[in-house]
VEXZA-589297 format. One line per field, with one value per residue (C-alpha): x, y, z; residue number from 1; residue in one letter. Coordinates in nm, 3 decimals, decimal comma. Last residue first. Example, Ala and Ser with C-alpha at 12.3 -4.5 7.8 and 13.67 -1.06 7.14 Angstrom:
c1 1,367/1,230
c2 -0,106/-0,450
c3 0,714/0,780
pos 2/1
code S/A
***
This chain:
c1 -0,002/0,141/0,277/-0,056/-0,039/0,326/0,243/-0,027/-0,365/-0,586/-0,912/-0,960/-0,905/-1,183/-1,421/-1,220/-1,139/-1,457/-1,441/-1,734/-1,993/-2,206/-2,581/-2,598/-2,751/-3,061/-3,100/-3,138/-3,376/-3,560/-3,420/-3,541/-3,851/-3,965/-3,839/-4,072/-4,401/-4,317/-4,310/-4,631/-4,811/-4,695/-4,850/-5,180/-5,150/-5,121/-5,365/-5,635/-5,545/-5,611/-5,963/-6,022/-5,958/-6,194/-6,487/-6,480/-6,527/-6,241/-6,214/-6,262/-6,040/-5,738/-5,793/-5,747/-5,439/-5,297/-5,341/-5,157/-4,872/-4,875/-4,878/-4,615/-4,380/-4,471/-4,376/-4,050/-3,986/-3,941/-3,921/-4,183/-4,422/-4,390/-4,436/-4,784/-4,865/-4,873/-4,980/-5,292/-5,325/-5,290/-5,630/-5,802/-5,785/-5,862/-6,143/-6,296/-6,271/-6,678/-6,728/-6,638/-7,029/-7,168/-7,037/-7,082/-6,732/-6,598/-6,741/-6,626/-6,278/-6,258/-6,342/-6,127/-5,837/-5,919/-5,908/-5,587/-5,410/-5,504/-5,415/-5,070/-5,007/-5,115/-4,786/-4,566/-4,355/-4,091/-4,232/-3,967/-4,178/-4,364/-4,484/-4,731/-4,914/-4,837/-5,014/-5,320/-5,286/-5,266/-5,555/-5,770/-5,616/-5,687/-6,094/-6,075/-5,910/-6,162/-6,489/-6,381/-6,273/-6,551/-6,769/-6,647/-6,316/-6,391/-6,302/-6,543/-6,691/-7,109/-7,037/-7,041/-6,808/-6,551/-6,617/-6,596/-6,239/-6,148/-6,186/-6,009/-5,690/-5,709/-5,729/-5,456/-5,247/-5,334
c2 5,694/5,431/5,091/4,899/5,006/4,815/4,523/4,465/4,238/4,059/3,992/3,666/3,663/3,947/3,746/3,434/3,628/3,586/3,197/3,029/2,767/2,724/2,702/2,868/2,631/2,614/2,539/2,188/1,922/1,807/2,127/2,386/2,178/2,219/2,581/2,613/2,456/2,674/3,002/2,869/2,819/3,116/3,309/3,153/3,192/3,577/3,615/3,398/3,653/3,917/3,757/3,748/4,087/4,200/4,267/4,198/3,888/3,813/3,521/3,249/3,428/3,493/3,121/3,050/3,270/3,060/2,746/2,863/2,997/2,671/2,477/2,700/2,630/2,256/2,235/2,425/2,233/1,908/1,600/1,418/1,305/1,650/1,806/1,585/1,682/2,078/2,009/1,873/2,148/2,424/2,210/2,191/2,578/2,640/2,353/2,566/2,927/2,943/3,213/2,948/3,054/2,844/2,495/2,265/2,366/2,268/1,896/1,877/1,965/1,741/1,467/1,508/1,562/1,247/1,031/1,177/1,192/0,820/0,710/0,858/0,682/0,380/0,404/0,408/0,752/0,804/0,773/0,936/1,082/0,750/0,763/0,528/0,639/0,977/0,974/0,831/1,071/1,384/1,286/1,235/1,565/1,737/1,615/1,706/2,046/2,156/2,015/2,230/2,543/2,547/2,552/2,923/3,015/3,286/3,614/3,847/3,976/3,907/3,589/3,569/3,759/3,791/3,427/3,308/3,527/3,390/2,995/3,106/3,211/2,956/2,671/2,812/2,820/2,436
c3 -4,325/-4,515/-4,374/-4,430/-4,782/-4,793/-4,686/-4,962/-4,844/-5,088/-4,931/-4,869/-4,500/-4,506/-4,202/-4,115/-3,778/-3,619/-3,673/-3,816/-3,790/-4,085/-4,058/-3,749/-3,440/-3,296/-2,961/-2,793/-2,930/-2,563/-2,332/-2,654/-2,735/-2,346/-2,361/-2,657/-2,442/-2,167/-2,346/-2,564/-2,216/-2,049/-2,368/-2,321/-1,957/-2,016/-2,318/-2,073/-1,771/-2,009/-2,117/-1,775/-1,689/-1,931/-1,714/-1,368/-1,194/-1,025/-0,790/-1,012/-1,306/-1,025/-0,957/-1,317/-1,341/-1,022/-1,200/-1,489/-1,309/-1,111/-1,424/-1,587/-1,248/-1,249/-1,597/-1,538/-1,272/-1,453/-1,254/-1,498/-1,234/-1,114/-1,390/-1,488/-1,142/-1,184/-1,519/-1,404/-1,138/-1,414/-1,614/-1,299/-1,261/-1,640/-1,580/-1,285/-1,465/-1,541/-1,314/-1,026/-0,868/-1,149/-1,104/-1,401/-1,529/-1,223/-1,258/-1,643/-1,578/-1,304/-1,467/-1,743/-1,507/-1,278/-1,564/-1,710/-1,386/-1,284/-1,613/-1,613/-1,209/-1,357/-1,607/-1,316/-1,270/-1,478/-1,820/-2,025/-2,340/-2,419/-2,768/-2,836/-2,457/-2,511/-2,854/-2,712/-2,419/-2,666/-2,805/-2,531/-2,358/-2,699/-2,699/-2,326/-2,427/-2,695/-2,497/-2,189/-2,425/-2,632/-2,293/-2,292/-2,059/-1,851/-2,043/-1,888/-2,182/-2,074/-2,317/-2,660/-2,817/-2,517/-2,425/-2,823/-2,824/-2,483/-2,578/-2,929/-2,696/-2,435/-2,694/-2,926/-2,570/-2,513
pos 174/173/172/171/170/169/168/167/166/165/164/163/162/161/160/159/158/157/156/155/154/153/152/151/150/149/148/147/146/145/144/143/142/141/140/139/138/137/136/135/134/133/132/131/130/129/128/127/126/125/124/123/122/121/120/119/118/117/116/115/114/113/112/111/110/109/108/107/106/105/104/103/102/101/100/99/98/97/96/95/94/93/92/91/90/89/88/87/86/85/84/83/82/81/80/79/78/77/76/75/74/73/72/71/70/69/68/67/66/65/64/63/62/61/60/59/58/57/56/55/54/53/52/51/50/49/48/47/46/45/44/43/42/41/40/39/38/37/36/35/34/33/32/31/30/29/28/27/26/25/24/23/22/21/20/19/18/17/16/15/14/13/12/11/10/9/8/7/6/5/4/3/2/1
code P/R/L/A/E/E/P/D/F/E/E/F/S/G/I/F/G/P/D/S/D/Q/S/E/R/R/R/G/H/R/L/V/H/L/K/N/S/G/F/A/L/L/A/A/T/L/L/Q/L/A/G/G/W/V/D/A/H/I/L/M/T/L/L/G/T/F/A/A/A/G/G/V/T/M/L/L/R/L/R/E/F/H/G/Y/V/I/I/A/A/G/L/I/F/W/P/G/A/G/N/L/F/P/I/L/A/T/L/T/M/G/V/A/T/G/G/A/L/Y/L/Y/H/K/R/P/A/L/W/W/S/P/N/R/W/L/W/V/A/S/L/A/A/L/L/L/S/G/L/L/F/F/G/A/P/A/G/N/G/R/Q/T/M/M/S/I/A/S/G/L/L/F/L/F/S/M
***
């Protein structure tokens, strides 16, 4: 999603009036990514704390909401962005992960700001911020699931220098 935000922002800044609001590319890309993610999650369920039909309702509601809000002109093109943030909040509620709810809330808030602020460049800056938040959240989820990367060889700090020859008489000299 972070890559879609960055690419959508770049396309918007180049082809539209420069407000950074998501382009139609963002909507199509996120719907395609959502469909692929839904198929992958169906085959490899994560935690599935909620009933499966809840996830199907969330996916369908997100797709319909993103499509309908993309058609509303006064939302400044940020309707799908806001819906995406709301969907992440709901998914975080299903999985009982505050991290997802926080990241979704931040994405929805930046989408709301983009809807309200029609100034040039602010939309692009908010998209960069959202991309960074999504990347940070996905990294934290990866760390929660797989743990931190450990050193290849754990060593004791007292081990350093133990291979050196020690001369007791040299230690007594001033």
